[in-house]
C-alpha positions in Angstrom: 0.1 0.2 -0.5 2.7 2.2 1.1 5.1 2.0 -2.0 2.7 2.2 -4.8 0.8 5.5 -2.7 4.1 7.2 -3.1 4.9 6.1 -6.5 2.2 9.6 -7.7 4.2 12.0 -5.3 7.7 10.5 -5.9 6.7 11.2 -9.8 5.1 14.5 -9.4 8.2 16.1 -7.6 11.5 14.3 -8.9 10.5 16.3 -11.5 11.1 19.6 -10.2 15.1 19.4 -10.9 14.8 17.6 -14.2 12.4 20.5 -15.8 16.0 23.1 -16.6 18.2 19.9 -17.7 15.4 18.5 -20.0 14.5 22.2 -21.5 18.5 22.5 -22.4 18.1 19.3 -23.6 15.1 20.0 -26.8 15.5 23.7 -26.6 12.6 24.2 -25.0 11.0 27.3 -22.6 9.6 26.4 -19.2 5.9 27.0 -20.9 7.0 24.2 -22.8 8.5 22.0 -20.7 5.4 23.0 -18.2 3.7 20.2 -19.9 5.8 17.6 -18.3 4.2 18.7 -14.8 0.6 19.6 -16.6 0.3 16.6 -18.4 0.6 13.8 -15.5 -1.6 16.2 -13.2 -4.7 16.4 -15.8 -4.2 12.6 -16.0 -4.8 12.2 -13.2 -7.2 14.3 -12.0 -9.3 12.5 -14.2 -8.2 9.2 -13.4 -8.0 8.9 -9.4 -11.7 9.0 -9.6 -12.3 6.8 -12.4 -9.7 4.2 -10.3 -11.5 5.0 -7.0 -14.8 4.3 -8.3 -13.7 0.5 -10.1 -11.5 0.0 -6.6 -15.3 1.0 -4.6 -16.6 -1.6 -7.3 -14.1 -4.3 -8.0 -11.6 -4.2 -5.1 -8.1 -3.0 -4.7 -6.3 -5.7 -5.9 -6.7 -5.9 -10.4 -6.9 -1.9 -10.5 -3.5 -1.6 -8.2 -1.6 -4.3 -10.3 -2.8 -3.0 -13.5 -2.1 0.4 -12.7 2.0 0.4 -11.0 2.8 -2.3 -14.2 1.8 0.8 -16.6 4.2 2.8 -14.2 7.2 0.1 -15.2 5.8 1.4 -19.1 5.6 5.0 -18.9 9.3 4.8 -16.6 10.7 3.1 -19.8 9.1 5.4 -22.1 10.3 8.5 -20.8 14.0 6.7 -20.4 14.2 6.1 -24.2 12.1 9.0 -25.8 13.8 10.8 -28.2 11.5 13.8 -28.4 9.5 16.3 -25.7 6.0 15.2 -26.8 6.8 11.6 -25.9 8.0 13.3 -22.8 4.9 13.8 -22.2 3.4 11.3 -23.1 5.4 9.1 -20.6 4.1 11.8 -18.1 0.7 11.2 -19.1 0.9 7.5 -18.7 2.3 8.0 -15.4 -0.6 9.7 -14.2 -2.9 7.3 -15.1 -0.2 4.3 -13.8 -0.2 6.3 -10.6 -3.7 6.8 -9.9 -4.9 3.3 -8.7 -2.5 2.7 -5.7 -4.0 5.1 -3.1 -7.9 4.7 -3.5 -6.8 1.4 -3.1 -5.0 1.8 0.1 -7.8 3.5 1.3 -10.4 0.8 0.5 -8.4 -1.3 2.2 -7.9 0.7 5.0 -11.6 1.2 5.3 -12.4 -2.7 4.8 -9.9 -3.9 7.8 -11.2 -0.8 10.2 -14.8 -2.3 9.3 -14.0 -5.7 9.6 -11.5 -5.5 12.9 -14.2 -2.6 14.8 -11.1 -0.2 14.6 -12.8 3.0 13.5 -10.1 5.1 13.7 -6.9 3.5 12.3 -4.9 6.5 12.8 -1.6 4.1 12.7 -2.3 3.0 9.2 -3.5 6.8 7.9 -0.3 8.3 9.4 2.1 5.9 7.7 0.3 6.9 4.4 -0.1 10.5 4.8 4.2 10.7 6.2 5.4 8.3 3.8 3.3 10.0 0.8 4.3 14.0 2.5 7.8 12.5 2.9 8.5 11.2 -0.2 7.1 14.2 -1.8 9.4 17.0 -0.5 12.4 14.4 -1.1 11.7 13.6 -4.3 13.8 16.9 -5.5 16.5 15.7 -3.6 16.2 12.0 -4.7 15.8 13.5 -8.1 18.9 15.9 -8.2 20.9 13.2 -6.9 19.8 10.7 -9.5 20.0 13.5 -12.1 23.7 14.3 -11.3 24.5 10.4 -11.3 22.5 9.9 -14.8 21.5 12.7 -16.2 18.1 13.7 -16.7 16.5 10.2 -18.1 17.3 8.3 -14.7 14.1 10.2 -13.3 11.9 8.5 -15.4 14.2 4.9 -15.7 13.8 4.5 -11.4 10.1 3.7 -11.8 10.7 0.7 -13.4 12.8 -1.2 -10.5 9.7 0.8 -8.2 7.3 -1.0 -11.0 8.6 -4.4 -10.3 8.9 -3.9 -7.0 5.0 -3.0 -6.7 3.9 -5.9 -8.9 6.2 -8.6 -6.6 4.5 -7.4 -3.3 1.2 -6.7 -4.8 0.9 -9.9 -6.5 2.2 -12.1 -2.8 0.7 -9.8 -0.3 -2.7 -7.8 -1.6 -6.5 -9.8 -0.9 -7.7 -10.7 -4.0 -11.7 -10.2 -2.0 -12.1 -7.4 1.0 -13.5 -9.6 4.0 -16.4 -7.5 5.4 -17.7 -9.3 8.5 -15.7 -9.2 11.6 -14.0 -12.8 12.2 -12.8 -14.8 14.8 -15.7 -14.2 17.5 -18.6 -16.6 19.1 -20.4 -14.3 20.8 -23.6 -12.0 20.0 -23.3 -9.2 18.0 -22.8 -5.7 19.5 -25.1 -2.4 18.8 -21.6 -1.6 17.5 -21.2 -4.6 15.5 -24.4 -4.9 14.1 -24.2 -1.2 12.7 -20.6 -2.1 11.0 -22.7 -5.1 9.5 -25.2 -2.9 8.4 -22.6 -0.4 6.7 -21.0 -3.5 4.9 -24.2 -4.8 3.7 -24.6 -1.3 2.0 -21.4 -0.6 1.0 -22.4 -4.4 -1.2 -25.4 -3.2 -2.4 -23.6 0.0 -3.2 -20.8 -2.4 -5.2 -23.6 -4.1 -7.0 -25.5 -1.5 -8.3 -21.5 0.1 -9.2 -20.9 -3.0 -11.5 -24.5 -2.7 -13.0 -24.3 0.4 -13.9 -20.9 0.8 -14.9 -19.1 4.1 -15.8 -21.1 7.8 -17.0 -18.2 7.7 -20.0 -19.8 11.1 -21.0 -18.9 12.8 -17.3 -15.4 11.2 -17.8 -15.4 13.2 -21.4 -17.0 15.9 -20.2 -14.6 17.1 -17.2 -11.7 16.1 -19.0 -12.5 18.6 -22.0 -12.9 21.4 -18.9 -9.5 20.6 -17.3 -7.4 20.4 -21.1 -9.3 23.4 -22.3 -8.8 25.2 -19.3 -5.0 24.4 -19.0 -4.4 25.2 -22.8 -5.5 28.7 -21.9 -4.5 29.3 -18.6 -0.7 27.8 -20.1 -0.2 30.5 -22.9 -3.4 33.1 -22.4 -3.8 35.3 -25.7 -7.4 36.7 -27.3 -6.8 34.3 -30.2 -7.4 31.7 -28.0 -10.9 32.9 -26.6 -12.2 29.9 -27.7 -10.5 27.9 -24.9 -12.3 29.1 -21.8 -15.6 29.7 -23.9 -15.1 25.6 -24.1 -14.3 25.1 -20.8 -17.3 26.6 -19.8 -19.6 25.2 -21.7 -17.9 21.6 -20.3 -18.2 22.7 -16.9 -22.5 23.6 -17.6 -22.9 20.3 -19.6 -20.7 18.4 -16.8 -23.1 20.0 -14.0 -26.1 18.9 -16.1 -25.0 15.6 -16.6 -23.7 14.9 -13.0 -26.7 15.8 -11.5 -29.2 13.8 -13.9 -27.2 10.8 -14.0 -28.1 7.1 -12.1 -24.3 6.8 -11.2 -22.9 10.2 -11.8 -18.8 10.1 -12.5 -18.8 13.2 -9.7 -22.1 12.9 -7.2 -22.5 16.3 -7.4 -25.8 16.1 -5.6 -24.3 14.1 -2.7 -21.3 16.7 -2.5 -24.0 19.2 -2.2 -24.6 17.5 1.3 -22.0 16.8 2.5 -20.6 20.3 3.4 -17.9 19.3 5.1 -16.4 17.2 2.6 -17.0 19.8 -0.3 -15.2 22.2 2.7 -12.1 19.5 3.0 -11.5 19.7 -0.9 -11.7 23.4 -1.4 -8.8 23.4 1.3 -6.9 20.9 -0.4 -6.9 22.7 -3.6 -6.0 25.8 -2.0 -3.4 24.1 0.5 -1.5 22.2 -2.6 -1.6 24.8 -4.9 0.7 27.0 -2.7 2.8 23.8 -2.4 3.0 23.1 -5.8 3.9 26.0 -6.8 6.8 26.3 -4.0 7.8 22.8 -4.8 8.2 24.0 -8.6 9.0 27.6 -8.5 11.7 28.1 -5.8 13.2 25.1 -7.5 13.5 26.3 -10.6 14.2 29.9 -9.3 17.3 28.1 -7.5 18.5 26.7 -10.7 18.4 29.3 -12.6 17.8 32.8 -10.3 20.4 31.6 -8.2 22.8 29.2 -10.5 22.5 25.9 -8.5 22.9 22.6 -10.2 20.6 20.1 -10.1 21.8 18.4 -7.2 22.6 21.4 -5.2 19.4 22.4 -5.4 17.6 19.2 -4.1 19.7 19.5 -1.1 19.1 22.9 -0.3 15.6 21.4 -0.1 16.3 18.4 2.1 15.5 20.5 5.0 12.3 20.5 4.3 11.9 17.5 3.4 13.4 16.6 7.0 10.9 19.2 8.3 8.0 17.6 7.0 9.2 13.9 8.1 9.5 14.9 11.6 6.5 17.2 11.7 4.0 14.3 10.4 5.3 12.0 12.7 5.2 13.9 15.7 1.8 14.9 15.2 0.3 12.1 13.0 -1.0 9.7 16.1 -3.4 12.3 17.0 -6.6 12.3 14.9 -7.0 15.9 15.9 -7.5 17.9 12.8 -8.5 21.9 12.9 -5.3 22.3 14.8 -3.2 20.7 12.2 -4.9 22.8 9.4 -4.7 26.4 11.0 -1.0 25.9 11.8 -0.3 24.6 8.6 -1.8 27.0 6.9 -0.5 30.2 9.0 3.1 28.5 8.5 2.4 28.5 4.5 2.1 32.5 4.8 4.9 33.1 6.4 6.9 30.6 3.8 5.2 32.8 1.6 6.3 36.2 2.7 9.8 34.7 3.3 9.5 34.0 -0.5 9.6 37.5 -0.6 12.5 38.5 0.7 14.9 36.1 -1.1 17.4 37.6 -3.6 19.8 36.5 -5.8 23.0 36.7 -3.1 21.1 36.0 -0.3 23.1 33.9 2.6 22.0 30.0 2.1 20.7 29.6 5.8 17.7 32.4 4.9 17.3 29.4 1.5 17.0 26.9 3.8 14.8 28.6 6.4 12.2 29.3 3.9 11.7 25.7 3.1 11.8 24.6 6.8 9.2 26.4 7.2 7.1 25.7 4.3 7.8 21.6 5.3 5.8 22.7 8.2 3.1 23.6 6.7 3.4 20.8 3.9 3.7 18.2 6.4 0.3 19.4 8.8 -1.9 20.2 5.8 -1.6 16.6 3.8 -2.2 14.9 7.3 -5.3 17.0 8.3 -6.9 16.8 4.8 -6.0 13.3 4.7 -7.7 13.0 8.2 -10.4 14.7 7.3 -11.6 13.1 4.6 -11.6 9.7 6.0 -14.2 10.9 8.7 -16.3 12.8 6.5 -16.5 10.6 3.9 -19.2 7.5 2.6 -18.0 4.4 4.1 -19.1 2.6 1.2 -17.7 4.8 -1.4 -14.4 5.9 0.6 -12.1 4.8 -2.5 -13.9 7.4 -4.6 -13.7 10.1 -2.2 -9.9 9.4 -1.9 -9.5 9.8 -5.4 -11.3 13.0 -5.8 -9.2 14.4 -2.8 -6.0 13.6 -5.0 -7.7 15.1 -8.1 -8.2 18.3 -6.0 -4.6 18.1 -5.1 -3.6 18.0 -8.4 -6.5 20.7 -9.8 -4.1 22.8 -7.2 -0.8 21.3 -8.6 -1.9 22.6 -12.3 -2.9 26.0 -10.7 0.6 26.1 -9.5 1.9 24.7 -13.1 0.0 27.2 -15.2 1.3 30.2 -12.0 4.7 29.2 -13.1 4.2 29.4 -16.6 2.5 33.1 -16.2 5.6 34.4 -13.9 8.2 32.9 -15.5 7.8 33.0 -19.1 11.8 33.3 -20.0 12.9 31.9 -17.1 12.8 32.2 -13.4 13.8 35.5 -12.2 14.2 36.7 -8.9 11.2 39.1 -9.7 9.0 36.4 -11.4 9.5 34.6 -8.0 8.1 37.7 -5.8 5.1 37.7 -8.0 4.2 33.9 -8.0 5.4 34.0 -3.6 2.0 37.0 -3.8 0.1 34.4 -5.8 0.8 31.9 -3.3 0.2 34.4 -0.4 -3.4 34.6 -1.6 -3.8 30.8 -1.6 -2.6 30.3 1.6 -4.9 33.1 3.0 -7.8 32.1 1.9 -6.8 28.8 3.5 -6.9 30.2 7.0 -10.4 31.8 6.2 -11.6 28.5 5.0 -10.5 27.2 8.0 -10.5 29.7 11.0 -14.3 29.6 11.5 -15.0 26.0 10.5 -16.3 24.0 14.1 -16.8 20.8 12.2 -13.4 20.0 12.3 -13.2 19.8 15.9 -15.2 16.9 16.6 -13.3 14.3 14.3 -11.1 14.7 17.5 -13.3 12.6 19.5 -15.2 14.1 22.6 -14.3 15.9 24.9 -11.2 17.4 22.7 -11.2 20.8 20.9 -9.6 19.7 17.8 -6.3 21.4 18.2 
């Protein structure tokens, strides 16, 4: 579960230090290499909820194995790609392949919690969150070391052994079916156990309904058109491309109409409207990760171009960020409290964005590192807080779909960050461009704080008698 779930964040973050070398190899501008980021996230934003639905319907094993096999094939294609276009195709395939493991992990976690009677498996959720957060922030350092050892193609080739390891472990350990009844007891069921059995029954009926009705292909297509047309315009806005935002608007309207009328919608907008705490969690995911990924890509590119560091050295400068995120996630992960994590994370994100406004090409190394450390605190807390909130707010019968949609909102933030980087770095990562990007990030971080501060429902997740902080 853990190894498969980190395939997406490691590929998302390693590419940050590879963008400049790839651009030099193919004579491409930052706006063109930004499609290496956007292509993966477009595929993932659509693929996560689709595959999450399939996991809820068919179980995690087959989807996990198929997805990780595709990761290996995409890594091989990227390692051999002779052009930027094929490299982007490899990134799209990586996005699709890495979409399976996280919904599968959340599905297995919920199923085991129902079977064993553990309603809040904070230990498992912490391991998943810590692994994903750590890999996301270690990625630039790892990518820098790989590039220093064997060139930028190694950040693609490393997916081959990772894929083989996932296939071997998945085939050996993942259950073919997930048990839905608690076993090993002969005592009469308690009220709590009967309630869990009823929920498992409802989950089974939901699974059978999903199998009968299949996927909402029209909804998926409209969602994909909406994202693609919007990103094509945001990556290079121009009056001549006026038709792209119009197409995005039409696709959005069509998607909303379709999803409110479909029997089994791709994204159940009616159910989301009834679950306002979950909607707020998705919005916090979007805002938090817009700033997180803008920092990851924008700051890393500036370290290489604006500060003149090599890819390997830039990765090492970001290493304290990685260690901080790991420490924060590990220290706070066992606590189920959510509100305090999100408030502190938003505050640290504001501080990190403000710190970027102080950075110059001749700034001392200690300032560059301190800014990364503060960003690491926010990244660890926000990711852990939103994942825990979703686990408690989502319908247990559709936990994999909900988890996939959480990742979708994370990658919508990543796409917004990628578009912002392309807009503020049109001819390279300059210090002025970094400061404009920091102001953009600061706005998102402030909105995250304002969305979290009045939400008292987050405090109840921590359990009775807790303030949630």
